[in-house]
N, CA and C of each residue as an Amber inpcrd file, in Angstrom:
protein
   639
  11.0420000 -18.0710000  -1.1650000   9.7900000 -17.9040000  -0.1630000
  10.1570000 -16.5500000   0.8320000   8.7930000 -15.9740000   0.8920000
   9.0050000 -14.8630000   1.7850000   8.6160000 -15.1590000   3.2850000
   9.5310000 -14.8040000   3.9870000   9.6270000 -15.2540000   4.9950000
   8.7050000 -14.3430000   5.7560000   8.3400000 -14.5360000   7.8430000
   7.9160000 -13.8650000   8.3660000   9.0120000 -12.6710000   8.6480000
  10.3550000 -12.6030000   8.6760000  10.9510000 -11.7190000   8.7870000
  11.0880000 -10.6080000   7.1900000  11.0060000 -11.2930000   6.2720000
  10.9370000 -10.2910000   5.0140000   9.7650000  -9.3470000   5.0900000
   8.5310000 -10.1280000   5.6900000   7.3420000  -9.3410000   6.1620000
   7.7430000  -8.0100000   6.9430000   8.2610000  -8.3370000   7.9890000
   8.8920000  -7.3450000   9.2110000   9.4260000  -6.5030000   8.4690000
  10.7490000  -6.7540000   7.8510000  11.6030000  -5.8640000   7.0020000
  10.5110000  -4.5960000   6.1120000   9.5520000  -5.2320000   5.3570000
   8.8140000  -4.7110000   4.3150000   8.2940000  -3.5120000   5.0590000
   7.7780000  -3.8630000   6.4500000   7.0760000  -2.7490000   7.1000000
   7.5750000  -1.7930000   7.6120000   8.8990000  -2.2840000   8.1100000
  10.0280000  -1.2870000   8.5320000  10.5650000  -0.4430000   7.8980000
  10.7370000  -0.7980000   6.4160000  11.1360000  -0.0140000   5.1970000
  10.1160000   0.9610000   4.8840000   9.1710000   0.2760000   4.9790000
   7.6920000   1.7370000   4.5910000   7.9560000   2.2670000   5.5730000
   7.8930000   2.4710000   6.8710000   7.9030000   3.3600000   7.6940000
   8.7400000   4.4280000   7.8210000  10.1040000   3.9260000   7.4680000
  10.9440000   4.8180000   7.1960000  10.8600000   5.8060000   6.1750000
  10.4100000   4.8980000   4.5760000  10.1730000   5.9580000   3.6850000
   9.0310000   6.6690000   3.7980000   8.1760000   6.2440000   4.6420000
   7.0420000   7.2600000   5.0410000   7.4440000   8.0940000   5.7140000
   8.1000000   8.2530000   6.8530000   8.6790000   9.0680000   7.7080000
   9.4670000  10.2920000   6.7730000  10.4970000   9.9000000   5.5770000
  11.2020000  10.8170000   4.9130000  10.2550000  11.1800000   4.0440000
   9.1100000  10.8380000   3.5290000   8.3610000  11.3970000   2.6100000
   6.8860000  12.6320000   3.3200000   6.8830000  12.4890000   4.4170000
   6.0260000  12.9810000   5.1030000   5.5650000  14.4160000   4.5790000
   6.8220000  15.1200000   4.7540000   6.3880000  16.5150000   3.8680000
   5.8050000  16.6330000   2.6450000   6.4230000  15.8620000   1.4920000
   6.0660000  15.5190000   0.2200000   4.0660000  14.9140000   0.2970000
   4.1390000  13.7910000   1.0680000   2.8230000  13.7080000   0.8760000
   1.7100000  14.6380000   1.5920000   2.2830000  15.5830000   2.7030000
   1.2020000  16.2300000   2.8780000   1.1020000  17.5870000   2.2310000
   1.9030000  17.8420000   1.0710000   1.9890000  18.9420000   0.4940000
   0.9970000  18.6260000  -0.9290000   1.3140000  17.0380000  -1.1810000
   0.1030000  16.7870000  -2.2660000  -1.1200000  16.9260000  -1.5990000
  -1.3860000  16.3350000  -0.4110000  -2.7560000  16.3410000   0.5010000
  -3.3020000  17.8860000   0.5570000  -2.2420000  18.5730000   0.5030000
  -2.8480000  19.9470000   1.2790000  -3.4830000  20.7630000  -0.3480000
  -3.1530000  20.1970000  -1.8970000  -3.7140000  20.6080000  -2.8710000
  -4.9860000  19.9640000  -3.2920000  -5.4920000  19.0410000  -3.0770000
  -6.4500000  18.3540000  -3.0090000  -7.7740000  17.7390000  -1.8880000
  -6.7290000  18.0960000  -0.2900000  -7.1420000  17.3460000   0.3890000
  -7.3900000  17.9910000   1.9010000  -6.9460000  17.2560000   3.0140000
  -6.7890000  18.2740000   4.3560000  -5.7410000  18.5150000   4.8640000
  -4.7300000  18.1900000   3.9080000  -3.2610000  18.5690000   4.3100000
  -2.5480000  17.6440000   5.5920000  -2.9140000  16.5360000   5.3480000
  -2.7790000  15.4970000   6.6750000  -2.3820000  14.2460000   6.4150000
  -2.0730000  13.7530000   5.0950000  -2.2430000  12.3850000   4.7520000
  -0.3180000  12.2540000   5.1000000   0.4890000  12.9790000   5.0250000
   1.7570000  12.7330000   5.2980000   1.9830000  12.4490000   7.0430000
   1.1550000  13.0870000   7.7660000   1.4840000  13.3210000   9.0510000
   0.6310000  12.2000000   9.5320000  -0.5880000  11.5010000   8.9060000
  -1.4810000  10.6090000   9.5460000  -0.5520000   9.3260000   9.3140000
  -0.1110000   9.3250000   8.0030000   0.8160000   7.8780000   7.6390000
   1.8010000   7.8870000   8.2790000   2.8030000   8.6090000   8.6380000
   3.6040000   8.6200000   9.6130000   3.4020000   8.2970000  10.8610000
   2.4160000   8.8910000  11.6290000   2.0010000   8.6570000  12.9050000
   1.3250000   7.2080000  13.0290000   0.3540000   6.7560000  11.9150000
  -0.0800000   5.2850000  12.0240000   1.4810000   4.4100000  11.9780000
   2.0520000   4.5780000  10.6630000   3.1570000   3.2430000  10.8480000
   4.1940000   3.5090000  12.0970000   4.4490000   4.6830000  12.4480000
   5.2740000   4.6290000  13.7210000   4.6120000   3.4640000  14.9970000
   3.0550000   4.0660000  15.1770000   2.7070000   3.1170000  15.7890000
   2.9380000   1.6510000  15.7260000   2.4200000   1.2060000  14.1360000
   2.7590000  -0.0820000  13.9300000   4.3910000  -0.8200000  14.2110000
   5.3040000   0.0070000  13.9770000   6.4430000  -0.3320000  14.5000000
   6.8110000  -0.6440000  15.8620000   5.9170000   0.1760000  16.6400000
   5.8770000   0.2910000  18.5750000   5.2420000  -1.1270000  18.9380000
   4.2010000  -1.6720000  18.0930000   3.3870000  -2.7930000  18.6520000
   3.9000000  -3.9960000  17.7480000   5.0970000  -3.6100000  17.1540000
   5.6080000  -4.7800000  16.1960000   6.3760000  -6.0080000  17.2630000
   7.1050000  -5.8300000  18.1580000   7.4390000  -6.6590000  19.3460000
   6.3150000  -7.4030000  19.8610000   5.0850000  -7.1180000  19.5890000
   3.8640000  -7.9540000  20.5880000   3.4720000  -8.8720000  19.5950000
   4.0890000  -8.8860000  18.3690000   3.3150000 -10.0610000  17.3250000
   4.4670000 -10.6870000  16.4490000   5.8930000 -10.2460000  16.8210000
   7.0210000 -10.6680000  15.8840000   7.3120000 -11.8550000  15.5210000
   6.8030000 -12.4370000  17.1360000   7.1490000 -13.8730000  16.8700000
   5.7750000 -15.1120000  16.3580000   4.7320000 -14.2700000  15.9840000
   3.4850000 -14.7920000  15.2120000   4.0100000 -15.2440000  13.9120000
   2.8050000 -15.4910000  13.0630000   2.5590000 -15.8960000  11.6070000
   2.3690000 -14.2660000  11.2870000   2.3650000 -14.5490000   9.7250000
   2.4280000 -13.3220000   8.9960000   1.3790000 -12.8620000   8.9930000
   0.2680000 -13.6680000   8.8770000  -1.5170000 -12.9540000   9.1200000
  -1.1830000 -12.3750000  10.0860000  -1.0770000 -12.6970000  11.5130000
  -1.1470000 -11.8890000  12.5180000  -0.2430000 -10.8890000  12.5720000
   0.6850000 -10.5090000  11.6330000   1.2150000  -9.4050000  11.7470000
   0.6650000  -8.5300000  10.8770000  -0.0780000  -8.9100000   9.7010000
  -0.3530000  -7.8940000   8.9330000  -1.7210000  -7.4300000   9.7220000
  -2.5020000  -8.1820000  10.2320000  -3.8180000  -8.0140000  10.9360000
  -3.5090000  -6.9550000  11.9170000  -2.4480000  -7.3530000  12.4780000
  -1.8510000  -6.0090000  13.6660000  -1.8540000  -4.4090000  13.2460000
  -0.9100000  -4.5250000  11.9080000  -0.9730000  -3.5030000  11.2920000
  -2.1900000  -2.8090000  10.8200000  -2.8310000  -3.6210000  10.2160000
  -4.4180000  -2.8500000   9.5770000  -4.8940000  -2.2670000  10.6910000
  -5.3160000  -3.0970000  11.9500000  -5.9080000  -2.6290000  13.3640000
  -5.3270000  -1.5970000  14.0760000  -4.0170000  -1.3120000  13.6800000
  -3.2710000  -0.2860000  14.5890000  -3.6630000   1.1700000  13.3780000
  -3.2750000   0.7980000  12.5940000  -3.9030000   1.8280000  11.2440000
  -5.0260000   2.4900000  11.2790000  -6.1560000   1.7020000  11.4890000
  -7.7180000   2.1880000  11.7080000  -7.4270000   2.7060000  13.1900000
  -7.0510000   2.3190000  14.1690000  -6.8490000   3.3590000  15.5370000
  -6.0630000   4.2770000  15.4660000  -5.1920000   4.6620000  14.6350000
  -4.4780000   5.6100000  14.7900000  -4.3160000   6.4790000  13.6750000
  -5.0050000   6.2300000  12.2090000  -4.6500000   7.1630000  11.5890000
  -6.1370000   7.7340000  11.1450000  -5.9680000   9.0990000  10.7660000
  -7.3170000   9.8370000  10.9490000  -7.5510000   9.8380000   8.9160000
  -8.5180000  10.8200000   8.9560000  -8.9890000  10.8940000   7.5440000
  -9.2530000   9.4670000   6.7850000  -9.5550000   9.5130000   5.4520000
  -9.7940000   8.0940000   4.7690000  -8.4310000   7.0790000   4.7330000
  -7.2760000   7.7850000   5.0350000  -6.2320000   6.8300000   4.9800000
  -6.0600000   5.4670000   5.9410000  -6.6190000   6.1250000   7.1090000
  -6.9230000   4.9690000   8.4500000  -7.6810000   3.7000000   7.8670000
  -9.0440000   4.0810000   7.7260000  -9.7250000   2.7490000   7.3320000
  -9.3110000   2.2910000   6.1190000  -8.9470000   2.6570000   5.1490000
  -8.3300000   2.4070000   3.6750000  -7.2940000   1.2460000   3.6320000
  -6.3190000   1.9070000   4.4810000  -4.9460000   1.1190000   4.4910000
  -5.1310000   0.0360000   5.7230000  -5.7750000   0.2630000   6.7630000
  -6.4170000  -0.8050000   7.7680000  -6.9470000  -1.4070000   7.0070000
  -7.9000000  -1.5910000   6.0430000  -8.4710000  -2.7910000   5.4690000
  -7.6050000  -3.3400000   4.6810000  -6.5150000  -2.5400000   3.8530000
  -5.8300000  -3.0110000   2.8160000  -4.9530000  -4.4890000   3.7870000
  -4.4670000  -3.9420000   4.8380000  -3.7190000  -4.7170000   5.6810000
  -4.5270000  -6.3120000   6.5260000  -5.6230000  -5.5660000   6.6570000
  -6.4920000  -6.6290000   7.4640000  -6.8010000  -7.5300000   6.5470000
  -7.2170000  -7.4010000   5.3510000  -7.8080000  -8.3040000   4.1940000
  -6.6220000  -9.2120000   4.0430000  -5.2120000  -8.4820000   4.0180000
  -3.8300000  -9.2090000   3.2820000  -3.7670000 -10.0850000   4.2930000
  -3.7900000  -9.7260000   5.7870000  -3.6590000 -10.7980000   6.4840000
  -3.9620000 -11.7860000   6.7690000  -5.9460000 -11.6770000   6.7570000
  -6.7680000 -12.6330000   6.8090000  -6.4830000 -13.9200000   5.3600000
  -6.0160000 -13.5410000   4.5990000  -5.6540000 -14.5060000   3.5390000
  -4.5250000 -15.0800000   3.6860000  -3.5280000 -14.9210000   4.0340000
  -2.4120000 -15.7760000   4.8950000  -2.3510000 -16.1150000   6.2850000
  -3.7740000 -16.0620000   6.9000000  -3.4310000 -16.3140000   8.3650000
  -2.9950000 -17.8430000   8.3000000  -2.2150000 -17.8600000   9.7100000
  -1.1960000 -19.1710000  10.1070000   0.0570000 -19.1610000   9.3690000
   0.5190000 -18.3490000   8.4060000   1.4170000 -18.7220000   7.4220000
   2.5930000 -18.0880000   7.9740000   3.8020000 -19.1030000   8.1330000
   5.0740000 -18.1770000   8.3360000   5.5970000 -18.1220000   7.2350000
   5.3120000 -18.4130000   6.1620000   6.5770000 -18.0460000   4.8080000
   5.1350000 -18.0040000   3.8710000   5.3720000 -17.4450000   2.8570000
   4.6640000 -16.9420000   1.6140000   5.4140000 -17.6440000   0.4950000
   4.6460000 -18.3040000  -0.5980000   5.3440000 -18.2530000  -1.8530000
   4.8270000 -16.7650000  -2.4300000   5.6870000 -16.4950000  -3.7170000
   5.2930000 -15.4020000  -4.5180000   4.1850000 -14.9840000  -4.9780000
   3.1010000 -16.3190000  -4.7590000   1.8300000 -16.2410000  -5.4600000
   0.8770000 -16.2240000  -4.2360000   1.4290000 -16.5680000  -3.1070000
   0.7640000 -16.0730000  -1.8060000   0.9220000 -14.8180000  -1.5920000
   1.9350000 -14.3530000  -1.7400000   2.0400000 -13.0440000  -1.5370000
   1.4140000 -12.1090000  -2.0360000   1.3190000 -12.2130000  -3.3430000
   0.1830000 -11.6920000  -4.8300000  -1.4370000 -11.6310000  -4.1640000
  -1.8700000 -12.7990000  -3.7320000  -3.2990000 -13.3530000  -3.5320000
  -3.4130000 -12.2760000  -2.2150000  -2.4230000 -11.8580000  -0.9970000
  -2.6780000 -10.9070000  -0.2180000  -2.9180000  -9.9310000  -0.4180000
  -1.8780000  -9.2420000  -1.2580000  -2.0520000  -7.8830000  -1.9620000
  -3.4890000  -7.9900000  -2.9390000  -3.6530000  -8.8610000  -3.5870000
  -4.9490000  -8.7290000  -4.1350000  -6.1430000  -8.4700000  -3.4010000
  -6.3920000  -9.7010000  -2.0180000  -7.2060000  -9.3930000  -1.2310000
  -7.3390000  -7.7720000  -0.6100000  -6.0940000  -7.1610000  -0.5560000
  -6.2080000  -5.8690000   0.3650000  -6.6770000  -5.0910000  -0.6210000
  -6.3900000  -4.9500000  -2.0780000  -6.9740000  -4.5020000  -3.1920000
  -8.1140000  -4.2360000  -3.1000000  -8.9310000  -5.5280000  -3.0410000
 -10.4010000  -5.3960000  -2.9670000 -11.4290000  -5.1440000  -1.8210000
 -10.7570000  -5.2730000  -0.7150000 -11.0400000  -4.4170000   0.2810000
 -11.0950000  -2.8790000   0.4010000  -9.8760000  -2.7250000  -0.3610000
  -9.6820000  -1.3000000  -0.4470000 -10.9580000  -0.4160000  -1.5210000
 -11.1300000  -1.4880000  -2.4210000 -12.2330000  -1.4410000  -3.3590000
 -13.6170000  -1.1980000  -3.0920000 -13.9780000  -2.0270000  -2.2550000
 -15.3710000  -2.1820000  -1.3000000 -15.0150000  -1.0760000  -0.6120000
 -14.3490000  -1.1580000   0.6490000 -14.6190000  -0.1860000   1.7590000
 -14.6940000   1.2560000   0.9260000 -13.7530000   1.5660000  -0.2630000
 -14.2660000   3.1810000  -0.5790000 -15.1560000   3.4240000  -1.7800000
 -15.6810000   2.2620000  -2.0570000 -16.2890000   2.0300000  -3.3160000
 -15.7760000   2.8260000  -4.5830000 -14.4540000   2.4600000  -4.5640000
 -13.6100000   3.1100000  -5.8980000 -13.2540000   2.1180000  -6.8060000
 -13.0390000   2.5110000  -8.0790000 -12.1520000   2.0220000  -9.0890000
 -11.2990000   2.7810000  -9.7600000 -10.6340000   2.0820000 -10.6530000
  -9.3550000   2.9960000 -11.3250000 -10.1350000   4.2310000 -11.9680000
  -9.3450000   5.3220000 -11.9400000  -9.5950000   6.6800000 -13.1940000
 -10.4160000   7.6120000 -12.2780000 -10.8970000   7.1450000 -10.6980000
 -11.3340000   8.0110000  -9.8590000 -10.1970000   9.1660000  -9.0790000
  -9.2390000   8.9700000  -9.3480000  -7.7970000   9.4870000  -8.8080000
  -8.2330000   9.1150000  -7.1250000  -7.5490000   7.9550000  -6.9860000
  -7.1980000   7.3790000  -5.3490000  -6.2590000   6.0130000  -5.1860000
  -6.0420000   5.7650000  -4.2730000  -4.7970000   4.7730000  -4.2490000
  -5.2580000   3.7050000  -5.2920000  -6.4250000   3.2560000  -5.4550000
  -6.8230000   2.0750000  -6.0790000  -6.1130000   2.6070000  -7.4570000
  -5.6800000   3.8750000  -8.4030000  -5.0770000   3.8400000  -9.4620000
  -3.7320000   3.7480000  -9.4550000  -2.9140000   3.3210000  -8.0900000
  -1.7950000   2.6310000  -8.1480000  -1.8730000   1.1600000  -7.5290000
  -2.4900000   0.9630000  -6.8740000  -2.9330000  -0.7110000  -6.2240000
  -2.9870000  -1.6670000  -7.3430000  -4.0430000  -1.1330000  -8.3130000
  -4.5670000  -2.0130000  -9.1760000  -3.5520000  -2.3420000 -10.4760000
  -2.7860000  -1.2810000 -11.2680000  -1.9680000  -2.2350000 -12.1460000
  -0.6930000  -2.3850000 -11.2990000  -0.0290000  -2.0660000 -10.2590000
   0.6660000  -3.3050000  -9.3990000   0.3950000  -4.1940000  -9.3570000
  -0.7360000  -4.8940000  -8.8190000  -0.9900000  -6.3030000  -8.6960000
  -1.3880000  -6.5210000 -10.1710000  -1.9130000  -5.9010000 -10.7880000
  -2.1630000  -6.8540000 -12.2800000  -1.0110000  -7.0960000 -12.6580000
   0.4560000  -6.0950000 -12.5350000   1.5950000  -6.5460000 -13.2330000
   2.3780000  -7.1510000 -12.4160000   2.1450000  -7.5960000 -10.9670000
   2.8270000  -8.3490000 -10.5030000   2.2440000 -10.0170000 -10.9990000
   0.9240000 -10.1100000 -10.8090000   0.5230000 -11.2700000 -11.4620000
   0.7750000 -11.7220000 -12.7740000   1.0010000 -10.8830000 -13.8620000
   1.5400000 -11.2980000 -14.8920000   2.8850000 -11.6100000 -14.8510000
   3.5690000 -10.8880000 -14.1790000   5.2170000 -11.6000000 -14.3470000
   5.3960000 -12.9840000 -13.3690000   4.4510000 -12.6770000 -12.6460000
   4.6610000 -14.0720000 -11.7180000   4.3060000 -15.4820000 -12.7990000
   3.0530000 -15.1030000 -13.1150000   2.3950000 -16.3160000 -14.2220000
   3.2580000 -16.3120000 -15.2220000   4.1890000 -15.7000000 -15.8790000
   5.2140000 -15.8390000 -16.9200000   6.2330000 -16.2920000 -16.2670000
   6.4950000 -16.6320000 -14.7730000   7.5290000 -17.3640000 -14.3730000
   8.4670000 -16.7910000 -13.7510000   8.5360000 -15.2680000 -14.0640000
   9.8440000 -14.3420000 -13.4590000  10.1510000 -14.4160000 -11.9940000
  10.8560000 -14.1640000 -11.4450000  11.3580000 -14.3840000  -9.9980000
  10.9530000 -13.2660000  -9.2870000  10.4870000 -13.3880000  -7.9870000
   9.8570000 -12.2500000  -7.8150000  10.4120000 -11.0320000  -7.5500000
  11.5640000 -10.9170000  -7.4220000  12.4190000  -9.8230000  -7.5940000
  12.0010000  -8.9350000  -8.5270000  12.0160000  -9.3150000  -9.7900000
  11.9300000  -9.0970000 -11.1960000  10.2890000  -8.2790000 -11.2160000
   9.6960000  -9.3340000 -10.5100000   8.0640000  -8.9970000 -10.4480000
   7.7880000  -7.7890000 -10.0310000   8.3060000  -7.7710000  -8.5490000
   7.9320000  -6.6310000  -8.0700000   8.3060000  -5.3270000  -8.6140000
   9.6530000  -5.5830000  -9.3350000  10.6340000  -4.3180000 -10.0230000
   9.0550000  -3.6130000 -10.8850000   8.6520000  -4.6800000 -11.7460000
   7.6480000  -4.0700000 -12.6580000   6.0330000  -3.6630000 -12.0460000
   5.9270000  -4.4290000 -10.6700000   4.6760000  -3.9720000 -10.1600000
   5.0080000  -2.4090000  -9.5060000   6.0370000  -2.1050000  -9.0760000
   6.5960000  -0.9670000  -8.6810000   6.4630000   0.3720000  -9.6100000
   6.7000000  -0.5600000 -10.9280000   7.0070000   0.5750000 -12.1140000
   5.5790000   1.2940000 -12.7450000   4.6290000  -0.1600000 -12.6570000
   3.1610000  -0.3590000 -12.7480000   2.5020000   1.0560000 -11.5900000
   3.0070000   0.7000000 -10.2440000   2.2870000   1.3800000  -9.2790000
   2.4130000   3.2450000  -9.9020000   3.8670000   3.4280000  -9.9910000
   4.6360000   4.6710000 -10.1290000   3.9060000   5.3040000 -11.6000000
   3.5950000   4.6800000 -12.5280000   2.9560000   5.0330000 -13.7100000
   1.0930000   5.4480000 -13.3860000   0.8880000   4.4980000 -12.5360000
  -0.4430000   4.5630000 -12.2550000  -0.8450000   5.6520000 -11.1560000
   0.3590000   6.2230000 -10.1530000   0.2530000   7.5950000  -9.6350000
   0.1540000   8.4500000 -10.4820000   1.2610000   8.6510000 -11.7040000
   1.2780000   9.5340000 -12.3350000   0.5370000   9.7530000 -13.1150000
  -0.4000000   8.7300000 -13.4540000  -1.6980000   9.0520000 -14.2580000
  -2.7560000   9.4260000 -13.2820000  -2.7850000   9.9160000 -12.2670000
  -3.5400000  10.6430000 -11.5210000  -3.9870000  12.0700000 -11.5570000
  -2.5010000  12.6740000 -11.6830000  -2.7880000  14.1200000 -12.1310000
  -3.4370000  14.6190000 -12.9740000  -3.9100000  13.9080000 -14.3690000
  -4.7780000  14.9550000 -15.2060000  -6.2610000  14.3770000 -14.7280000
  -6.4140000  13.2520000 -13.9520000  -7.8430000  12.7490000 -13.6120000
  -8.5000000  14.0020000 -12.7010000  -9.8600000  13.9430000 -13.1340000
 -10.8760000  14.7750000 -11.9290000 -11.1440000  13.7850000 -11.0450000
 -11.0190000  14.5230000  -9.9660000 -11.5840000  13.3880000  -8.6990000
 -13.4600000  13.2740000  -8.4680000 -13.4210000  11.9400000  -7.9800000
 -14.5030000  11.7910000  -7.6560000 -15.0010000  11.0230000  -6.6150000
 -14.1570000  10.8080000  -5.9330000 -14.0840000   9.9120000  -4.4070000
 -13.4760000  11.0120000  -3.4000000 -13.9090000  11.2360000  -2.0630000
 -13.0440000  11.7450000  -1.2450000 -13.2380000  13.2480000  -1.0920000
 -12.4680000  13.4910000  -0.1560000 -12.2080000  15.1740000   0.1340000
 -11.9560000  15.6930000  -1.0670000 -11.3790000  15.2030000  -2.2000000
 -10.8920000  15.5310000  -3.2190000 -11.7210000  16.2900000  -4.3730000
 -12.9580000  15.1090000  -4.3190000 -13.8050000  15.7410000  -5.1080000
 -14.6690000  16.9530000  -4.8140000 -14.7040000  17.2810000  -3.6580000
 -15.5490000  18.4690000  -3.4720000 -14.9930000  19.5100000  -4.1280000
 -13.6960000  19.5460000  -4.6960000 -12.8260000  20.8360000  -5.7130000
 -13.3680000  20.6470000  -6.9070000 -13.8650000  19.4800000  -7.3800000
 -14.2300000  19.3550000  -8.9610000 -13.4900000  19.7900000 -10.0760000
 -13.3840000  20.4580000 -10.7080000 -12.3470000  20.7890000 -11.6990000
 -11.0670000  21.1720000 -10.9700000 -10.7970000  21.7970000 -10.0740000
  -9.7360000  22.1420000  -9.7370000  -8.9900000  21.5220000  -9.1150000
  -9.4200000  19.7180000  -9.1830000  -8.5130000  18.7860000  -8.7880000
  -7.7870000  18.4130000  -9.6380000  -8.2170000  18.6140000 -10.9600000
  -7.2900000  17.8810000 -12.2360000  -6.0340000  18.9210000 -11.9620000
  -4.8580000  18.2320000 -12.6350000  -3.6660000  18.7360000 -12.3360000
  -2.6800000  18.3060000 -11.0010000  -3.3230000  17.7610000 -10.1790000
  -2.3260000  17.3080000  -8.8770000  -2.3200000  15.8390000  -8.7360000
  -1.3780000  15.2580000  -8.4050000  -1.2330000  13.9410000  -8.1910000
  -1.9030000  13.5230000  -6.4950000  -2.3630000  12.4910000  -6.5910000
  -3.0500000  11.7310000  -5.6300000  -2.4090000  11.4410000  -4.5220000
  -2.7960000  11.9340000  -3.1790000  -1.1460000  11.4160000  -2.4480000
  -1.4530000   9.9790000  -1.9290000  -2.6090000   9.8470000  -1.9220000
  -2.8750000   8.0620000  -1.6620000  -2.4630000   6.9060000  -2.6700000
  -2.5660000   7.8450000  -4.1680000  -1.8120000   6.9590000  -5.1270000
  -0.1830000   6.9480000  -4.6910000   0.2470000   7.7660000  -4.1220000
   1.7120000   8.0010000  -4.1910000   1.9070000   7.1280000  -3.1370000
   1.2250000   7.4200000  -1.8390000   1.5560000   6.3070000  -0.6360000
   1.6470000   4.8370000  -1.2480000   0.7660000   4.4990000  -2.0590000
   0.5630000   2.9400000  -2.4030000   1.7470000   3.0420000  -3.3910000
   2.4160000   3.9060000  -3.7000000   3.5160000   3.5460000  -4.6570000
   4.5520000   3.1940000  -4.3050000   4.7020000   4.0580000  -2.7980000
   5.8110000   3.6580000  -2.1300000   5.9200000   2.3780000  -1.5060000
   4.6010000   1.7670000  -1.1650000   4.7370000   0.6590000  -0.4770000
   5.1250000  -0.4450000  -1.4660000   4.6510000  -0.3580000  -2.7750000
   5.3070000  -1.3160000  -3.3450000   6.6840000  -1.0230000  -3.8700000
   7.4280000   0.2440000  -4.0390000   8.5680000   0.1220000  -4.0780000
   9.5900000  -0.1550000  -3.0500000   8.8940000  -0.0680000  -1.8880000
   9.7200000  -0.7510000  -0.5540000   9.3770000  -2.3880000  -0.4920000
   8.6200000  -2.9900000  -1.2890000   8.5180000  -4.4650000  -1.3960000
   9.7600000  -5.0090000  -2.2360000   9.7390000  -4.0960000  -3.1770000
  10.9600000  -4.3330000  -4.3180000  12.0180000  -4.1970000  -3.8120000
  12.1440000  -3.0110000  -3.1970000  13.6290000  -2.9020000  -2.3340000
  13.8810000  -3.8400000  -1.6580000  12.7600000  -4.5480000  -0.7350000
  13.1130000  -5.2000000   0.0970000  13.6370000  -6.6080000  -0.2580000
  12.5920000  -6.9940000  -1.3170000  13.1090000  -8.5090000  -1.7200000
  13.5910000  -8.4930000  -2.8680000  14.5900000  -7.5640000  -2.8130000
  15.3170000  -7.2470000  -4.6210000  16.3410000  -8.5190000  -4.7470000
  16.6350000  -9.4180000  -3.5970000  17.2270000 -10.7260000  -3.7820000
  16.3170000 -11.7500000  -3.7340000  15.0600000 -11.7210000  -4.0180000
  14.0690000 -12.7330000  -3.8560000  13.9970000 -13.4020000  -5.2690000
  14.0920000 -14.5490000  -5.3040000  13.7530000 -15.7020000  -6.3760000
  12.5650000 -16.3850000  -6.4160000  12.3930000 -17.3950000  -7.3380000
  11.2600000 -18.0820000  -7.0930000  11.5760000 -19.0220000  -5.9670000
  12.6920000 -19.4740000  -5.9390000  13.0540000 -20.7120000  -4.4650000
  11.8580000 -21.9820000  -4.7590000
């Protein structure tokens, strides 16, 4: 089972990784966006960790919903509303739960993805974070339904997210600020897909010792 402390560790890991990759994410965004994705995500997750003590004793749903609301309040650009929606939808799915089965964790991630798609009106192939989130969730579901342990399933999900992230490079952007560039958006990796890959990479690393239990 995935415990409340596991979820907190995952968010702490992501906050660290976002900080380490802040400049890289900003460089990616400079090519096709406002050059602020790294700084925005770093600021947002720093705020999440500052607020964590206020919900650390509560359930997983409350922790995820706090994360989402904090991101909406502190992250500029498209990242705030989209990542905020992702975590708020995920939190609503597991409201009141102190621990999650692998399939419940998957359901939360899938609800988050659905929220992002609805909020951003995006689907795969449009050079957005959806291009990393969708294959990651699909790979995670396939692995879990095949009976694989959570650790192995998350490794496959992270790999699928990485492949989805790289697949955005040749895409023509049709959503968000990048769409204004038209053909010039081709050849650049999407920053939102990159930060989404990092989210799954952190989950795979944090839950590396988790099995189906």
